[in-house]
C-alpha positions in Angstrom: 0.0 0.0 0.0 1.3 3.5 -0.9 1.6 6.1 1.7 -0.9 9.0 1.4 0.5 12.2 0.0 0.6 15.0 2.4 -0.7 17.4 -0.2 -2.9 16.3 -3.1 -1.6 16.9 -6.7 -3.1 20.1 -7.9 -2.8 23.0 -10.4 -0.3 25.8 -10.3 -2.9 28.1 -8.8 -3.4 25.7 -5.9 0.3 25.7 -5.1 -0.2 29.1 -3.5 -2.8 27.7 -1.0 0.1 26.4 1.1 1.6 29.7 2.2 4.0 30.2 -0.7 4.2 33.0 -3.2 5.5 33.4 -6.7 8.9 34.6 -5.6 9.6 31.4 -3.8 8.1 29.1 -6.4 10.2 27.1 -8.9 11.3 28.7 -12.2 8.7 27.0 -14.3 5.9 28.2 -12.0 7.3 31.8 -12.0 7.5 31.7 -15.8 3.9 30.4 -16.1 2.7 33.1 -13.8 4.5 35.8 -15.8 3.1 34.4 -19.0 -0.4 34.5 -17.6 -0.1 38.0 -16.2 1.4 39.4 -19.5 -1.2 37.6 -21.5 -4.0 39.3 -19.6 -2.2 42.6 -19.7 -1.6 42.4 -23.4 -5.3 41.7 -24.0 -6.2 44.7 -21.9 -3.8 47.0 -23.7 -5.0 45.7 -27.1 -8.7 46.2 -26.2 -7.9 49.8 -25.0 -5.9 50.6 -28.1 -8.6 49.3 -30.5 -11.4 51.0 -28.7 -9.5 54.3 -28.6 -8.6 54.1 -32.3 -12.2 53.5 -33.2 -13.4 56.5 -31.1 -10.5 58.7 -32.4 -10.9 58.0 -36.1 -14.6 57.6 -36.5 -16.4 60.9 -36.9 -19.7 59.4 -36.1 -18.6 57.9 -32.8 -16.7 61.1 -31.9 -19.8 63.3 -32.5 -22.0 60.9 -30.5 -19.5 61.0 -27.6 -19.3 64.8 -27.6 -23.1 65.0 -27.6 -23.5 62.5 -24.8 -21.7 63.7 -21.7 -23.5 61.1 -19.5 -21.7 58.3 -21.4 -18.4 59.1 -19.5 -20.3 59.1 -16.2 -21.9 55.8 -16.9 -18.6 54.2 -17.9 -17.0 55.5 -14.7 -19.8 54.3 -12.4 -19.8 51.0 -14.2 -16.1 50.6 -13.6 -16.5 51.4 -10.0 -19.3 48.8 -9.7 -17.1 46.2 -11.4 -14.2 47.0 -9.0 -16.5 46.1 -6.1 -17.7 42.9 -7.9 -14.0 42.0 -8.7 -13.2 42.3 -5.0 -16.1 40.0 -4.1 -15.5 37.4 -6.8 -11.7 37.5 -7.0 -11.3 33.8 -6.3 -14.2 32.5 -8.4 -12.9 31.4 -11.8 -14.1 32.1 -14.6 -16.4 34.8 -13.2 -13.4 36.9 -12.2 -12.1 36.9 -15.7 -15.5 38.0 -17.1 -15.6 40.8 -14.6 -12.1 41.8 -15.5 -13.0 41.8 -19.2 -16.0 44.0 -18.4 -13.9 46.4 -16.3 -11.2 46.5 -19.0 -13.8 47.4 -21.6 -15.4 50.2 -19.5 -11.9 51.6 -18.8 -11.1 51.4 -22.5 -14.3 53.3 -23.2 -13.3 55.9 -20.6 -9.8 56.3 -22.2 -11.4 56.4 -25.7 -13.8 59.1 -24.7 -11.0 61.1 -23.3 -8.8 60.9 -26.4 -11.6 62.2 -28.6 -11.0 65.6 -27.1 -7.3 65.7 -28.2 -5.5 66.0 -31.5 -4.5 62.6 -33.1 -0.8 63.6 -33.0 -0.9 64.2 -29.2 -2.6 60.9 -28.6 -0.1 59.0 -30.8 2.8 60.6 -28.9 1.3 59.6 -25.6 0.8 56.1 -26.9 4.3 55.7 -28.2 5.9 57.1 -25.0 3.7 54.9 -22.8 4.6 51.8 -24.9 8.3 52.7 -24.7 8.2 53.1 -20.9 6.2 49.9 -20.5 8.6 47.8 -22.6 11.7 49.4 -21.0 10.4 48.6 -17.5 9.4 45.1 -18.5 12.9 44.4 -19.9 14.6 45.9 -16.8 12.4 43.9 -14.4 12.9 40.6 -16.2 16.6 40.9 -16.4 17.2 42.6 -13.0 18.3 40.7 -9.9 16.5 43.3 -7.7 13.6 42.2 -5.6 10.7 44.6 -6.2 8.3 42.9 -3.7 9.4 45.3 -1.0 8.3 48.3 -3.0 4.9 48.1 -1.3 2.8 46.9 -4.3 1.3 44.0 -2.6 
């Protein structure tokens, strides 16, 4: 008869139920975590970019947005409601991903509404600078030996 395992075999997410964190996990778990985080972040950035471009380049949408000031308020209140829902359902997969997608969409609409009030060249400059800073910080963080967990983010 085989001895019972002290912990049942489980998924990567369940590994963190035992008092560990990503920093102390094995390399393959850390890489899987980074892949998951950057996949979600990439989808969020892509959705925001596409939504902003649609609002920025479509005269019909731009006119509608400028004539509907309540749209921004509705997006902001919806985002706030989804933050509360995300807090309540943070451990319930896949509900948490659906809520995150909804929050991302409403934030993308908020950004898109905002960019309609600026010139295209200014928006593109901001996009390029933000992308450059994001990529530079990502490269620095991935190759750095520094521990950023003490920075107070979590």
